[in-house]
N, C-alpha and C positions, 0 to 999 in steps of 0.2 A: 503495499500499500505506499502510496506517495501520499504526504500533507502538503496542501498548496492555504498559503495565508494569504489575505486580503484579497480573496477571490473574486469578488463581485466588484472591481475596481477596473478599471480599463486596460490595465497590463494583466491582471489575473485572468478576464475573460479569455483573453488573448492564449495564455497558459493552459487554461481549461481544454479551449479547443483543439491546440497543438496535442496535448495529453490522449484526451480523447479520440483522436485520429490516428493515435499509435497504439490505443488498445490500452492504455496504463491505467491501472487501478488508482482511483484517484479520490482523495478525501479533501473537500472544500472548506475552510473557516472563515466566516464572515461575520462581520460587527452587526448587522441587521440584514434582513429578507430584501432582495432586491430582484425578482422573478427567477425565471427557470436558469439555471447555470449550467446543466450537464454532467457534472460530477456523478459517480455512484453515492457518494455520501455528502451531506452539507448538514456541518454546525455552526449554530449561531452562537456568538460568545465574543470578550475582550481579552484581546492579546497582552493585557496587563494582567489577568486575572490566571493565576499558576495553576490552580487547580483544575481551570479548564482548558489550558493548553496541556497538562498532563493527561487528562482525559483524550485531548485529541490526539494523542502521540501514540496512543496503544495499538500494538500492531503495526507501525508504520517502520517502513523501510528507510526511506528519504524524505526530506522536507524541502519544499523550494518557499523561501522567505520574501516576500515583497513588502518592505515599507511603507505604509502610507505615505506619499509624497507630503511635504512640508509639514507635516504634523508636529506639533510640538515634544510629542513624546515617541518620537518615531524610534530615537536610538535606545531607549529603555526598551520598547517593545520587542526589537532584534533582540538586546541582551536576555529578555527574559525568553524567547522563543529561544535562543541558542540552549540558555540553560535546562529548560524543558527537553530538547534534543539530547544534552547531555544525559540527563537524568534517564532518561528514557531508552538509553542504549541506540540513537539511530545510526546509521551507519555512513549517510551522507548528507551532507548541508548543503544546497544550493543557493545562493543568496544573490537578489537582483541589486546591484549597487549603482552607480552611474561611472560614465568616462571623467576620468581627474577626480576623483573626489579629496584630493590633496588641495584644490583652490579653497584658502584659508577665509576668503571672504564672502564664501556661498553657505548658509545654514544649513540647505539641505544635504550639500557634499560634506559636510562637517557631521554631519548626524551619522549619515552612511559610511563615512572612514571609522567613526568610532564602533560602528557594527563590525567592521571588516576587521579592523583592530581585536577585538573581542572574539570574531569566529577563529581568527589565526590562532589566537591565545588560547582558545578551548579546546585544542587537540583533538577536534571532530575532524574528520577528513573532510573537505570542502572544496567548493568551485565557484568563484565569484565571478559574476557577468557583471559587465559594466558598459551599458548601452547609453550613447548619445541623446541628443536630442531627437524626440521619436516623430518620423513623418504623420501620425497619425494626432498629432496635435492641429496639422491644417486640415479644417473642413472644405474638402475640395467643393462639394456639392453648395454648400453656403457661397463660398467665395464667387463661384460659376452665377449663381443666380442672383449676386448680389453686382457682380463686375468689379469688385474690389478686395483686394489682398489686404486685410488692416492688421498690422505688429506694431506692438510697443518696443520692441527692439530697432535700433537706428537701421536705416533700409540698407545701408550699404554693410552692415555686419555680415561675417560668414558663419556660419554654422553646419557642423556636421550633421547627418540625418540617418537615420536609422529606421527600418521597416518593423514594429512590433511582431508581424507574424515572422522575420527572421530570428528574430530574439527567443520567441517561445519554442520555434523549431530546434536551436540550439539547447534550451532548456530540456525540451523533452529529448534530447539526444543525449545528452551528458549526465543526467539526473540518476542513471542507475548503470552508468560506467564507471569501474575504478580507474580506467587510463586518464581521467581527467581530475582524480581527485588533487588538491592541493595546487589548483591552477588559477590565474586570474586574467580572464579575455577580457581585453577591450571591443567592443561591437559598433562597427560605424559602416556604413555605405561610402561609396566613392565621391557621394555626393558632398560637397562643400560649397553652400550656395549663400548668396545675398538675398532679401525678399526681392528686390527687384528681377533676380535670376528665378524665383520659384513663381512668379507672377505670370513673366513671359511662359514659363514652361506650360503652366494652366491654363494662357491664353492659346499658345500652340497646339494642345490638345484639345482644348475645348471648341476651336476656332472662334472664339468671343473674347475683346478685348476685357482685360483686366487691370486694374491700377493697382499699384504698391502705395499703398497710405501709411503712415505713421498716426498712430494713438499712442499717447502719453499712459502708462498703467494708471496714472491719477485720474485720468478721463475716464476708464476704463471702472475704477473703483465709486467714481461718484454718480456713476448711472446704473444704480442697480434695477434690476427687472426688466431692463430696456429689451425690446424685440430684436429679433436680427441678429447676425454675428459678428464677432471681430475676426473671423476667420481663423481663431485659434481656439480649438476644443476646451482647453482646460481654462483659458480665461473668461471664455464663454460661461464655462458652469461657476468660475468665481464672481463673475456679475449676476447671475442670476441668484447666487445665495449668500450674496456680500454679509448678510447680518450673521451667519452662522460662521463665518472666517476666524480664528483667532488674530490676536495682534501679530503673535509669533509668526504665523504663516504668511500676513501681508509684509511684515520685515523681509521675509526671505524671499518674497517675490520682489520687492524694490532692489536686495543685492543680485539678485541673478539679471535683472534688468541692468541695472550699471555695470556689471560685469559682463553681460554679452555686447551693450553697447561699448565699450572700450575695447574688449580682445575678443570677442565669438567665442566659440569654442569649437576646437578642431581634433579629430581623430583620424586613425588609417584604417584603410577595410582589409588589409592582409590578413589578419586572424579570422575575421567572421568567414572571407571566403574560404580559408581552410578549411574550418569548421562545418560549415553548408556544403564542402564540396561543389563547389558552383560560385557565380558572383553572386554579390549580396544585390537585394533588390534595390532598384532605384529609382529617384525621384520622377521619371516618364513612366513605368511601369505601377508605382504606386498610383498617379495621376488618372491613367487610364482606367485602374482599377476600380477608382471611386468615383469619376464621372457619371452624373446624373445621365439618364436618358433622355436623349432630346425630341423634339415633337416638330414635324414637318409642319408648314402653313394648314394641310389637308388633315392633322390632327394623327397623323402616322408618326411612331417611333421611330 
C-alpha cells in the first residue's frame, strides 16, 4: 500500500491519477472531503494529528508526501509525517519538494528545505523530487477566452516550467524502486520562458491574439471575489478565497513575486529526461492539450 498526503490538492490529484494508471494500491489522506478521488482508500484527518497519522500508516510500504504550499505549518506537517513513517517502519519516503529550496528569501522554499533536512536525518530511505513552476498554473482556456495572460511577475522574468503529469509519472515510477533511494531529483522541462513568450505560444496555437499584461499581487489581493481569471490558477484561488488565507501565506507570496521579478527561476531538463526516458512535456504540448474546443460560425466544433 502507498500512502499519499494532501491528496485532494492539485498536485495530489495528478499523483493519484498516475498511481491508479499503474495499478498501484493507494491510500489517500485529505484534510476534508473534496469530491471523488480515485484512490482505493481515503482517510480524512489532520497531518498535525499524530494518532491519525499512525492509523494512516498501518499496512503502508511507501509514502508520497506533498506539503500544502504556502501553509504556515508546512514544515511541522512534514516532520510529523516523517516521524510517523519512522515509527511504522515505512520502507520508502518520497517527498515532493521544490526546485532550489535553498533560496533563503522564499518562505515556501525555507519550509521545504527544513523538511528535506529532517528527511535526510531520519535514516529513512528517501527520494526527493524538486519540481519547478508548474505549467498547470496557466489556465489556458481562460486566457484564450479573455485574450489576456495576466501575471504578477515581471513580464520579462524567465521561469522554468514543468508539467504536473510528468512529475506524477516520475513519482509513480520511483515510489517502489530501491534504485532511487537516497536520491534528489530536480524536475524541469526545456522551457524557460517569459510571460510574453508564453502569451505568444498560446496565441500561435489557439489562432487568437493574446496580450501579456502585468497585474500587481496587491491588485489581486484587493479584488476578492472578482469574476474571471488572472491567467494563473493558484492566484485565482487566492483571489476567490482571500478571507481564508493566513498572513503567512500572503507574506510568502509577496516574497515569491519579489524574487521572481528580480531573478526568475531556472532549472535543467536533463534529470527529468533521464527519469522519463523521453523528452519532458514542453509548453507547446501542454497548451495544445488544454486548448478549449473552438466553434465555427455555423456552431460546429
